[in-house]
C-alpha positions as CSV (number, residue, x, y, z in Angstrom):
1,M,-72.8,-40.2,94.1
2,T,-74.8,-43.5,94.3
3,A,-74.8,-45.5,97.5
4,S,-73.1,-48.4,95.7
5,I,-69.9,-46.5,95.3
6,V,-67.6,-47.2,98.3
7,P,-65.4,-44.2,99.3
8,R,-61.7,-44.8,99.5
9,L,-59.2,-42.9,101.6
10,R,-55.6,-43.3,100.3
11,I,-52.5,-41.7,101.8
12,L,-49.6,-41.2,99.4
13,T,-45.9,-40.4,100.1
14,F,-43.8,-39.3,97.1
15,Q,-46.4,-40.8,94.7
16,W,-46.4,-44.2,96.2
17,S,-49.3,-45.5,98.3
18,R,-48.7,-45.8,102.0
19,C,-52.2,-47.1,103.1
20,L,-55.7,-47.5,101.8
21,E,-58.9,-47.4,103.9
22,K,-62.5,-48.0,102.9
23,P,-64.7,-46.4,105.7
24,N,-68.4,-47.0,105.7
25,T,-69.3,-43.3,105.9
26,G,-70.5,-42.4,102.4
27,S,-68.8,-39.7,100.4
28,I,-66.1,-37.7,102.1
29,Y,-66.8,-34.0,101.2
30,N,-63.8,-32.3,102.8
31,M,-60.6,-33.1,104.7
32,A,-58.1,-31.2,106.8
33,W,-54.8,-32.1,108.4
34,S,-53.8,-31.1,111.9
35,G,-51.0,-28.6,112.3
36,D,-48.4,-31.2,113.3
37,G,-49.3,-33.5,110.3
38,T,-50.2,-36.6,112.4
39,Q,-54.0,-36.4,112.4
40,L,-56.6,-36.2,109.6
41,A,-60.3,-35.1,109.9
42,G,-63.0,-35.6,107.2
43,A,-66.6,-34.5,106.8
44,C,-68.7,-37.4,105.5
45,A,-72.0,-37.6,103.6
46,N,-73.8,-39.5,106.5
47,G,-73.2,-36.6,108.9
48,H,-70.3,-38.2,110.6
49,V,-66.8,-36.8,111.1
50,I,-64.0,-39.3,110.7
51,F,-60.6,-39.0,112.4
52,A,-57.4,-40.8,111.2
53,H,-54.1,-41.0,112.9
54,V,-50.8,-41.7,111.1
55,V,-49.1,-44.8,112.4
56,E,-46.4,-47.3,111.2
57,R,-44.0,-44.4,110.8
58,D,-40.4,-45.8,111.2
59,V,-36.9,-44.5,111.4
60,H,-33.7,-46.5,111.0
61,Y,-30.2,-46.0,112.5
62,E,-27.5,-48.6,112.3
63,N,-28.9,-51.8,113.8
64,F,-32.1,-50.2,115.3
65,T,-35.5,-49.6,113.8
66,A,-38.1,-47.5,115.7
67,T,-41.8,-47.8,114.6
68,V,-44.9,-45.9,115.8
69,S,-47.0,-49.1,116.2
70,E,-49.9,-47.2,117.9
71,R,-50.8,-43.6,118.7
72,K,-48.9,-43.7,122.0
73,V,-46.5,-46.6,121.5
74,V,-43.1,-46.8,119.8
75,A,-41.6,-50.2,119.2
76,V,-37.8,-50.3,118.9
77,K,-36.2,-53.4,117.3
78,N,-32.6,-54.4,117.4
79,V,-32.0,-56.4,114.3
80,L,-28.8,-58.0,115.7
81,D,-30.7,-60.1,118.3
82,D,-34.3,-59.5,117.3
83,S,-35.1,-57.9,120.7
84,V,-38.0,-55.4,120.8
85,E,-38.5,-52.6,123.3
86,Q,-42.0,-51.2,123.7
87,L,-41.9,-47.5,124.7
88,E,-45.3,-46.3,126.0
89,L,-46.0,-42.6,126.1
90,P,-48.7,-40.7,127.9
91,E,-49.8,-38.8,124.8
92,R,-49.8,-39.4,121.0
93,V,-46.5,-39.3,119.1
94,I,-45.9,-36.3,116.9
95,Q,-42.3,-36.3,115.9
96,L,-39.8,-39.2,115.8
97,A,-36.1,-39.1,114.9
98,M,-33.1,-41.4,115.7
99,R,-29.4,-40.7,115.0
100,Y,-26.1,-40.5,116.9
101,D,-27.1,-43.1,119.4
102,H,-30.2,-41.2,120.5
103,L,-34.0,-41.6,119.9
104,V,-36.0,-38.4,120.2
105,V,-39.8,-38.6,120.5
106,T,-42.1,-35.6,120.9
107,T,-45.7,-35.4,122.2
108,P,-47.9,-32.3,122.3
109,A,-46.5,-31.3,125.7
110,Q,-43.1,-33.0,126.2
111,C,-40.0,-34.3,124.6
112,Y,-38.4,-37.7,125.4
113,V,-34.7,-38.4,124.7
114,Y,-33.7,-42.1,124.8
115,N,-30.2,-43.4,124.7
116,T,-29.8,-46.5,122.5
117,S,-27.8,-48.2,125.4
118,N,-30.6,-47.6,127.9
119,W,-34.3,-47.5,127.0
120,N,-35.6,-47.3,130.6
121,T,-34.6,-43.8,131.7
122,P,-35.2,-41.1,129.1
123,A,-34.4,-37.4,129.5
124,I,-37.8,-35.6,129.6
125,F,-38.4,-31.9,129.4
126,D,-41.5,-29.7,128.7
127,L,-42.1,-27.9,125.5
128,K,-42.6,-24.2,125.4
129,G,-44.8,-23.5,122.4
130,G,-46.9,-26.7,122.1
131,S,-46.4,-29.4,119.5
132,V,-43.1,-29.7,117.5
133,T,-43.4,-29.1,113.8
134,L,-39.8,-29.9,112.9
135,L,-37.1,-32.0,114.6
136,L,-33.4,-32.2,113.5
137,L,-30.5,-34.0,115.1
138,C,-26.8,-33.6,114.9
139,E,-23.9,-35.1,116.9
140,K,-23.9,-32.7,119.9
141,H,-27.5,-31.3,120.0
142,M,-30.9,-31.1,118.4
143,L,-33.2,-28.5,117.0
144,L,-36.9,-28.3,118.0
145,V,-39.1,-26.0,116.0
146,E,-42.4,-25.2,117.7
147,K,-45.3,-22.9,116.7
148,S,-43.6,-19.7,117.7
149,T,-40.1,-20.6,118.9
150,A,-37.0,-22.5,117.8
151,G,-34.7,-24.0,120.4
152,I,-31.4,-25.9,120.3
153,Y,-31.1,-28.5,123.2
154,N,-28.5,-31.0,124.2
155,Y,-29.3,-34.6,124.7
156,Q,-29.8,-34.1,128.4
157,G,-32.7,-31.7,127.7
158,R,-31.0,-28.4,128.5
159,L,-31.7,-25.4,126.3
160,I,-28.4,-24.2,124.7
161,A,-29.5,-21.5,122.3
162,S,-32.6,-19.8,120.8
163,P,-31.4,-18.9,117.3
164,R,-33.0,-16.1,115.3
165,W,-32.7,-14.9,111.7
166,P,-34.5,-12.4,109.4
167,N,-38.0,-13.2,108.2
168,M,-38.3,-15.9,110.8
169,R,-41.7,-17.5,109.9
170,L,-41.6,-20.9,111.4
171,D,-45.0,-22.0,110.0
172,Y,-43.5,-21.9,106.5
173,L,-40.4,-23.8,107.4
174,R,-39.7,-27.2,105.8
175,S,-37.1,-29.8,106.5
176,S,-35.4,-29.3,103.1
177,H,-35.0,-25.6,103.9
178,I,-33.1,-25.9,107.1
179,S,-30.0,-27.8,108.2
180,L,-28.1,-28.3,111.5
181,S,-24.5,-29.1,112.3
182,P,-22.6,-29.1,115.6
183,D,-21.6,-25.5,115.2
184,T,-23.8,-24.0,112.4
185,L,-27.4,-23.6,111.5
186,A,-28.4,-22.8,107.9
187,V,-31.9,-21.6,106.9
188,R,-33.4,-20.5,103.6
189,D,-35.2,-17.2,103.7
190,V,-39.0,-17.4,103.5
191,S,-39.4,-14.3,101.3
192,D,-36.2,-14.3,99.3
193,V,-35.8,-17.9,98.2
194,K,-32.3,-17.2,96.8
195,T,-30.9,-16.2,100.2
196,V,-29.6,-18.6,102.9
197,H,-29.1,-17.3,106.5
198,I,-26.1,-18.8,108.4
199,V,-26.2,-18.7,112.2
200,D,-23.0,-19.4,114.1
201,L,-23.9,-21.5,117.1
202,S,-20.4,-21.4,118.6
203,S,-20.6,-17.6,119.2
204,R,-22.3,-16.1,122.2
205,S,-25.0,-14.3,120.3
206,T,-27.2,-16.6,118.2
207,A,-29.5,-13.7,117.2
208,E,-27.0,-12.5,114.5
209,S,-26.7,-14.2,111.2
210,T,-24.9,-13.8,107.9
211,A,-26.6,-14.1,104.5
212,V,-25.4,-16.1,101.5
213,Q,-26.9,-15.1,98.2
214,H,-27.4,-17.6,95.3
215,S,-28.3,-16.7,91.7
216,T,-31.2,-19.1,91.6
217,Q,-34.0,-20.4,93.8
218,V,-32.7,-22.7,96.5
219,V,-34.6,-26.0,96.7
220,Q,-32.6,-28.0,99.3
221,L,-29.7,-27.3,101.6
222,S,-27.6,-29.4,103.9
223,L,-24.5,-28.9,106.1
224,D,-21.8,-31.5,106.5
225,Q,-21.6,-33.0,110.0
226,C,-17.9,-33.8,110.6
227,G,-14.7,-31.8,110.9
228,D,-14.1,-28.5,112.7
229,S,-16.0,-25.3,112.1
230,S,-13.3,-23.7,110.0
231,S,-13.9,-26.2,107.2
232,R,-17.7,-26.3,107.4
233,N,-19.3,-26.8,104.0
234,L,-22.9,-26.1,102.8
235,A,-24.4,-28.1,100.0
236,V,-27.1,-26.3,98.0
237,L,-29.4,-27.7,95.4
238,D,-31.1,-25.0,93.2
239,K,-34.1,-25.0,90.9
240,N,-32.0,-26.0,87.9
241,R,-31.1,-29.2,89.8
242,D,-27.4,-28.1,90.1
243,L,-25.6,-29.0,93.3
244,Y,-23.1,-26.5,94.8
245,L,-20.7,-26.4,97.7
246,V,-20.1,-23.3,99.8
247,Q,-17.3,-23.0,102.3
248,L,-19.0,-20.9,105.1
249,R,-15.9,-19.7,106.9
250,S,-14.2,-18.2,103.8
251,S,-14.2,-14.5,103.4
252,N,-15.8,-14.7,99.9
253,K,-18.5,-17.4,100.0
254,T,-18.3,-18.7,96.5
255,F,-20.7,-21.3,95.0
256,S,-18.7,-24.1,93.4
257,K,-20.6,-26.6,91.3
258,L,-20.3,-30.2,92.3
259,G,-22.8,-31.8,89.9
260,R,-25.8,-31.3,87.7
261,K,-29.2,-33.0,87.1
262,I,-29.4,-33.9,90.8
263,E,-32.7,-35.1,92.1
264,S,-31.8,-35.6,95.8
265,F,-28.7,-35.8,97.9
266,Q,-27.6,-36.4,101.5
267,W,-24.4,-36.0,103.6
268,N,-23.1,-39.1,105.4
269,G,-23.6,-38.9,109.1
270,N,-20.1,-40.2,109.9
271,G,-17.9,-38.5,107.3
272,N,-17.9,-35.7,104.8
273,I,-19.2,-37.9,101.9
274,I,-22.1,-37.0,99.7
275,A,-24.5,-39.4,98.0
276,A,-26.8,-38.1,95.3
277,I,-29.2,-39.3,92.6
278,Q,-27.9,-37.9,89.3
279,D,-29.9,-38.6,86.2
280,A,-31.4,-41.8,87.6
281,H,-28.0,-43.0,88.8
282,L,-26.5,-43.2,92.3
283,I,-23.2,-41.2,92.6
284,V,-21.2,-41.1,95.8
285,W,-18.5,-38.4,96.2
286,Y,-16.0,-39.7,98.7
287,C,-14.2,-36.4,98.7
288,P,-16.5,-33.6,97.5
289,T,-13.9,-30.9,98.2
290,A,-12.0,-32.2,95.2
291,L,-14.4,-30.4,92.9
292,F,-11.6,-27.9,92.0
293,N,-10.1,-30.6,89.8
294,A,-12.3,-32.7,87.5
295,R,-9.8,-35.6,87.3
296,L,-9.5,-35.9,91.1
297,L,-13.2,-35.6,91.6
298,K,-13.9,-38.4,89.2
299,L,-11.2,-40.5,90.9
300,C,-12.7,-39.9,94.3
301,S,-16.3,-40.9,93.3
302,L,-18.4,-44.0,92.8
303,I,-21.2,-44.3,90.2
304,Y,-23.8,-47.0,90.7
305,D,-25.8,-47.7,87.6
306,S,-28.4,-50.5,87.9
307,P,-31.8,-51.1,86.5
308,E,-33.1,-52.0,90.0
309,L,-33.0,-48.3,91.0
310,G,-36.0,-47.9,88.7
311,R,-37.6,-44.6,87.8
312,G,-37.6,-41.6,90.1
313,P,-35.5,-43.0,93.1
314,R,-34.8,-40.8,96.1
315,I,-32.1,-41.1,98.8
316,S,-33.8,-42.0,102.1
317,N,-30.8,-42.4,104.4
318,F,-27.0,-42.4,104.3
319,V,-25.3,-43.7,107.4
320,G,-22.0,-45.6,107.6
321,N,-21.3,-47.7,104.5
322,S,-24.8,-48.0,103.2
323,V,-27.0,-45.8,101.1
324,S,-30.7,-46.3,101.5
325,I,-32.8,-45.5,98.4
326,R,-36.5,-45.2,98.2
327,R,-37.8,-46.4,94.9
328,A,-40.9,-45.0,93.1
329,D,-43.0,-47.9,94.3
330,G,-42.1,-47.2,98.0
331,S,-39.7,-50.1,98.5
332,L,-36.2,-49.6,100.0
333,L,-33.0,-50.5,98.3
334,N,-29.7,-50.5,100.2
335,V,-26.5,-50.0,98.2
336,P,-23.2,-50.8,100.0
337,I,-20.2,-48.6,99.4
338,S,-16.5,-49.0,100.3
339,P,-15.8,-48.5,104.0
340,F,-12.2,-47.2,103.4
341,P,-12.9,-43.6,102.4
342,G,-15.0,-43.1,105.6
343,L,-12.3,-44.6,107.7
344,L,-9.8,-42.4,106.0
345,H,-11.9,-39.3,106.8
346,K,-12.0,-40.4,110.5
347,Y,-8.2,-40.9,110.7
348,I,-7.6,-37.4,109.3
349,Q,-10.1,-35.8,111.5
350,D,-8.4,-37.4,114.5
351,N,-5.0,-36.2,113.1
352,K,-3.8,-39.8,112.7
353,W,-1.9,-39.3,109.5
354,S,0.3,-42.4,109.9
355,D,-2.7,-44.6,110.2
356,A,-4.3,-43.0,107.1
357,L,-1.1,-43.6,105.2
358,N,-0.8,-47.2,106.3
359,L,-4.4,-47.8,105.3
360,C,-3.8,-46.5,101.8
361,R,-0.6,-48.6,101.5
362,T,-2.4,-51.7,102.6
363,I,-5.4,-51.5,100.3
364,N,-3.5,-49.8,97.5
365,N,-6.6,-48.4,95.9
366,E,-6.6,-45.3,93.6
367,T,-9.8,-43.9,95.2
368,A,-8.2,-44.0,98.7
369,W,-5.0,-42.5,97.4
370,G,-6.9,-39.7,95.7
371,C,-8.9,-38.9,98.8
372,L,-5.7,-38.8,100.9
373,A,-3.9,-36.6,98.3
374,V,-6.7,-34.0,98.4
375,L,-7.3,-34.0,102.1
376,S,-3.6,-33.8,102.9
377,T,-3.4,-30.5,100.9
378,Q,-6.6,-29.1,102.5
379,T,-5.6,-29.4,106.1
380,N,-3.5,-27.2,108.4
381,S,-1.3,-30.2,109.3
382,D,2.2,-30.6,107.9
383,A,1.6,-33.5,105.6
384,I,3.6,-32.6,102.5
385,D,5.4,-35.9,102.4
386,I,2.1,-37.8,102.6
387,A,0.6,-35.7,99.8
388,E,3.7,-36.3,97.7
389,E,3.4,-40.1,98.1
390,A,-0.4,-40.0,97.5
391,Y,-0.1,-38.0,94.3
392,A,2.7,-40.3,93.1
393,N,0.5,-43.3,93.5
394,I,-2.2,-41.8,91.3
395,N,0.3,-40.7,88.7
396,H,-0.2,-37.0,89.1
397,H,3.5,-36.3,88.5
398,E,3.1,-32.6,88.0
399,K,1.8,-32.2,91.5
400,V,4.6,-34.3,92.9
401,F,7.2,-31.9,91.3
402,Y,5.2,-29.0,92.7
403,L,5.3,-30.5,96.2
404,Q,9.0,-31.0,95.9
405,H,9.3,-27.3,95.0
406,I,7.3,-26.4,98.1
407,K,9.5,-28.6,100.3
408,H,12.6,-26.5,99.2
409,I,11.0,-23.4,100.8
410,K,10.1,-25.2,104.0
411,T,12.0,-23.0,106.3
412,L,11.4,-20.6,109.2
413,S,11.1,-17.6,107.0
414,S,9.0,-19.0,104.3
415,K,6.4,-20.9,106.3
416,A,3.6,-18.6,105.3
417,E,4.5,-18.9,101.6
418,Q,4.6,-22.7,102.0
419,K,1.1,-22.7,103.4
420,A,-0.1,-20.5,100.6
421,H,1.4,-22.9,98.0
422,L,-0.3,-25.8,99.7
423,A,-3.6,-24.0,99.8
424,L,-3.4,-23.3,96.1
425,L,-2.6,-27.0,95.4
426,G,-5.7,-27.9,97.5
427,G,-7.9,-25.6,95.5
428,R,-8.3,-23.1,98.4
429,I,-7.5,-20.0,96.4
430,Q,-9.1,-17.5,98.8
431,E,-7.2,-19.0,101.8
432,A,-3.9,-18.7,99.9
433,D,-4.8,-15.1,99.1
434,S,-5.5,-14.3,102.7
435,I,-2.3,-16.0,103.9
436,L,-0.1,-14.0,101.6
437,L,-1.8,-10.7,102.5
438,H,-1.7,-11.4,106.2
439,N,2.1,-11.9,105.9
440,G,2.6,-8.7,103.9
441,M,3.3,-10.5,100.6
442,V,1.1,-8.1,98.5
443,F,2.9,-8.7,95.2
444,Q,2.7,-12.4,95.6
445,A,-1.0,-12.2,96.2
446,I,-1.5,-10.0,93.1
447,Y,0.7,-12.1,90.9
448,T,-1.0,-15.3,92.1
449,N,-4.4,-13.9,91.1
450,I,-3.1,-12.9,87.7
451,Q,-1.7,-16.4,87.1
452,L,-5.2,-17.7,88.0
453,H,-6.8,-15.1,85.7
454,N,-8.6,-13.5,88.6
455,W,-8.0,-10.1,87.0
456,T,-10.7,-8.2,89.0
457,R,-9.3,-9.5,92.3
458,A,-5.8,-8.6,91.3
459,L,-6.8,-5.1,90.4
460,D,-8.7,-4.7,93.6
461,L,-5.7,-5.7,95.6
462,A,-3.5,-3.3,93.7
463,I,-5.8,-0.4,94.2
464,K,-6.4,-1.2,97.9
465,H,-2.6,-1.4,98.7
466,K,-1.7,1.4,96.2
467,T,0.9,-0.6,94.4
468,H,1.5,-2.4,91.1
469,I,-1.6,-0.9,89.5
470,D,0.4,-0.3,86.3
471,T,1.7,-3.9,86.5
472,V,-1.8,-5.4,86.5
473,L,-2.9,-3.1,83.6
474,Y,0.3,-4.0,81.6
475,L,-0.1,-7.8,82.1
476,R,-3.9,-7.5,81.4
477,Q,-3.2,-5.8,78.1
478,Q,-0.6,-8.5,77.1
479,Y,-3.1,-11.2,77.9
480,L,-5.8,-9.5,75.7
481,D,-3.3,-9.0,72.9
482,N,-2.4,-12.6,72.9
483,L,-6.1,-13.6,72.7
484,G,-6.8,-10.9,70.1
485,K,-9.8,-9.5,72.1
486,P,-10.7,-6.0,73.2
487,E,-11.1,-4.9,76.8
488,N,-14.6,-5.6,78.2
489,N,-14.1,-4.9,81.9
490,N,-15.1,-1.3,82.9
491,K,-12.7,-1.2,85.8
492,F,-9.7,-1.7,83.5
493,S,-11.1,0.6,80.8
494,T,-11.5,3.4,83.3
495,L,-8.0,3.0,84.9
496,K,-6.3,2.9,81.5
497,E,-7.4,6.5,80.9
498,T,-6.0,7.8,84.2
499,V,-2.9,5.5,84.8
500,Q,0.2,5.9,82.7
501,V,1.7,2.5,81.9
502,D,5.4,2.4,81.1
503,S,6.3,-1.0,79.8
504,E,10.0,-0.7,80.5
505,K,9.4,0.4,84.1
506,V,6.9,-2.4,84.6
507,E,9.3,-5.0,83.4
508,Q,12.0,-3.6,85.7
509,K,9.5,-3.7,88.6
510,L,8.6,-7.3,87.9
511,A,12.3,-8.3,87.7
512,T,12.9,-6.5,91.0
513,E,10.0,-8.2,92.7
514,L,11.0,-11.6,91.6
515,Q,14.5,-11.0,92.8
516,R,13.2,-9.8,96.1
517,R,11.1,-12.9,96.5
518,K,14.3,-15.0,96.2
519,L,16.1,-12.8,98.7
520,T,13.2,-13.0,101.3
521,L,14.8,-16.0,103.0
522,V,18.0,-14.0,103.6
523,V,16.3,-10.9,104.7
524,L,14.0,-12.5,107.3
525,F,16.7,-14.7,108.8
526,L,19.0,-11.8,109.1
527,K,16.3,-9.7,110.8
528,F,15.7,-12.5,113.3
529,F,19.4,-12.9,113.9
530,I,20.0,-9.2,114.5
531,K,16.9,-9.0,116.8
532,H,18.0,-11.8,119.1
533,L,21.7,-11.8,118.4
534,T,21.9,-15.6,118.8
535,F,25.3,-16.9,117.8
536,A,24.2,-20.5,117.2
537,I,21.6,-19.2,114.8
538,G,24.1,-16.9,113.2
539,I,26.4,-19.8,112.5
540,Q,23.6,-21.6,110.9
541,F,22.8,-18.5,108.9
542,L,26.4,-18.4,107.6
543,K,26.2,-22.1,106.5
544,L,22.8,-21.3,104.9
545,L,24.4,-18.5,102.8
546,E,27.0,-20.9,101.6
547,G,24.4,-23.4,100.6
548,L,22.2,-20.9,98.7
549,Q,24.3,-21.2,95.6
550,E,22.1,-24.1,94.4
551,L,18.8,-22.8,95.8
552,L,19.1,-19.2,94.5
553,P,21.2,-19.3,91.3
554,S,20.0,-16.0,90.1
555,V,21.2,-14.3,93.3
556,F,24.5,-16.1,93.9
557,R,26.4,-16.3,90.7
558,D,28.1,-19.5,89.8
559,R,31.6,-18.3,90.5
560,R,33.3,-20.6,93.0
561,V,37.0,-20.7,93.7
562,T,38.4,-23.8,95.4
563,Q,41.7,-23.2,97.1
564,H,44.2,-25.3,98.9
565,P,43.8,-25.3,102.7
566,S,47.0,-23.6,103.2
567,E,45.9,-20.7,101.1
568,I,42.6,-20.1,102.8
569,K,42.6,-17.4,105.5
570,P,41.3,-18.6,108.8
571,R,37.8,-17.5,109.5
572,A,36.7,-15.5,112.6
573,T,36.0,-17.6,115.6
574,I,33.0,-16.6,117.6
575,G,32.2,-18.0,121.0
576,R,31.0,-16.9,124.3
577,T,34.3,-18.0,125.9
578,S,37.8,-18.3,124.6
579,G,37.8,-22.0,125.1
580,Q,34.8,-22.6,122.8
581,S,35.7,-24.6,119.7
582,N,35.5,-23.0,116.3
583,L,32.3,-24.3,114.5
584,N,33.5,-22.9,111.2
585,S,36.9,-24.6,110.9
586,T,38.3,-24.8,107.4
587,S,39.0,-28.0,105.5
588,A,40.2,-29.1,102.1
589,N,36.6,-29.2,100.8
590,D,35.8,-25.6,101.8
591,V,34.3,-23.5,99.0
592,W,34.6,-19.8,98.9
593,Y,32.3,-17.4,97.0
594,S,33.9,-14.5,95.2
595,D,31.9,-11.4,94.0
596,V,28.4,-12.7,94.8
597,S,25.5,-10.3,94.9
598,G,24.0,-12.1,97.8
599,F,26.8,-11.1,100.2
600,E,26.8,-7.6,98.8
601,F,23.1,-7.4,99.6
602,V,23.6,-8.6,103.1
603,R,26.3,-6.0,103.7
604,K,24.0,-3.3,102.6
605,L,21.3,-4.6,105.0
606,L,23.7,-4.3,107.9
607,N,24.0,-0.6,107.4
608,S,20.2,-0.2,107.5
609,F,20.1,-2.0,110.9
610,D,22.3,0.4,112.8
611,S,19.5,1.6,115.0
612,C,18.9,-2.0,116.1
613,M,22.6,-2.6,116.6
614,K,23.0,0.4,118.8
615,Q,20.5,-1.0,121.3
616,E,22.8,-4.0,122.0
617,P,25.8,-3.9,124.4
618,F,29.1,-2.8,122.9
619,E,30.6,-6.2,123.4
620,K,27.9,-7.9,121.4
621,Q,28.2,-5.3,118.6
622,N,31.9,-6.1,118.2
623,Q,31.3,-9.8,118.2
624,F,28.6,-9.3,115.6
625,K,30.9,-7.3,113.4
626,K,33.6,-9.8,113.7
627,Y,31.2,-12.5,112.7
628,F,30.5,-10.7,109.5
629,I,34.1,-9.5,108.9
630,R,34.2,-11.8,105.8
631,L,31.6,-9.6,104.1
């Protein structure tokens, strides 16, 4: 190289130039970065060694901007009043992060934690393994990855946990391969790039982890930051640029596709909202858990298509109501989004359902109504009426009718079945399955999986509980016959050779089970009454039986006989004292049921509870029998 050629040192970030230097050192033969990525050394032709330090790094959070102005100085600017705080440190700055009202700065030996309300007295603690290679923040604590250790600290500088996972090679760890939430840590395996290790930080032992296996190489992963641990979701971007959601607390961690052709994505720091670059467009999913229904997911999303995004944009930050996008030339573009979905998420997390409903009524926006409809069916709160109104406002009438059906079974005995129905409506199939099995409703769980065409799961449940195997095989064969296709599942083919399927017997079993489901209300209430022998509840039970004509038409036949009051025999009066008024007094509007199978069924049940009756005092036995003398 001739002496007239001036060497140039250019530092690039995502293909755009960050800085350009022209040192007077001759040709630069070789370069090397320091382990922490903040210093650069180069061997020059004139025999000198040049050293470069990375400065002008900046982080943004709400109204604050922190910039490494010099090697040992961080300048924090408040854009509201243009005030600037100069934070001088004894050593050079290595890592810098600011979120959740805290600024965290690390040096080769120490870590400094500043509160945005007080820049004068930071929390300082010493590092164990030297310089920090990776720094992540969440609402409650932060993760510091050093050369040989990884520690989780709170914002007062106290060590909370030292998580460990298989193939823990910290020198190969990248920020896109690890994610931290208030109760969970997710890390991609170094050797097996299809495996993600999940560490539960809420448990006592953080040395144990569970593995989630994907079918393709994982490129980026991220945990949502809001909500409780039971609804924690992991977003995974694979090599095919497909974005998936995984519910970590479910028994069967299924990958559900949220979008395709995704270049980059990020969770919102204040709510469970995802912003992503999809095919050179910005898309914001206000309610990503609505992915089980394409119509709802589209309704709860925003697509920003503008030529100002340019070519190859990437999401830089997503806080509050603004998405910060880094364009290919390095410039930042802020895209505002609606503040109402984020406010809706906050109300629901705080269990303020009335405020959430009033917000939707005030703005009367379909996106807000759609988010409220999905979230009200995916929570453990009793929000059926709110879900019904929300679905009605977005014209999903079939779901309104389904919710009205669920409200009819909203009683003491069918609470579990009601929760299962709500879980199904909210797309939580596995949760509905576990609710039914936990409450002994095996047939309902099997039949629900059959209706959802989860044939393998239905067969596994039938084999595990040793019931209705022939029912599953029979319905499976009917399904294939209607489609005109042969059996291609080895499990079903093997069982067909060993299990004898009698169609008439199966049809009879199905009719019996469906009849039993309708009588579950009567059975459970009667068991509760016999166990506690509570007369007030017994009277309510009698009134309930009289009202079941409309609710259970297949059980109580429509054979009512209205009689004149003088012709009706007086009913048995039950009370703890002789002076207690008769709560079942007759009137001209009384209706009596004759020859109904429901009463016959209850009478047979009484005989099966003799052992329970014998445990009660003789006086209560007689009162109980008098109460049911009409049977």
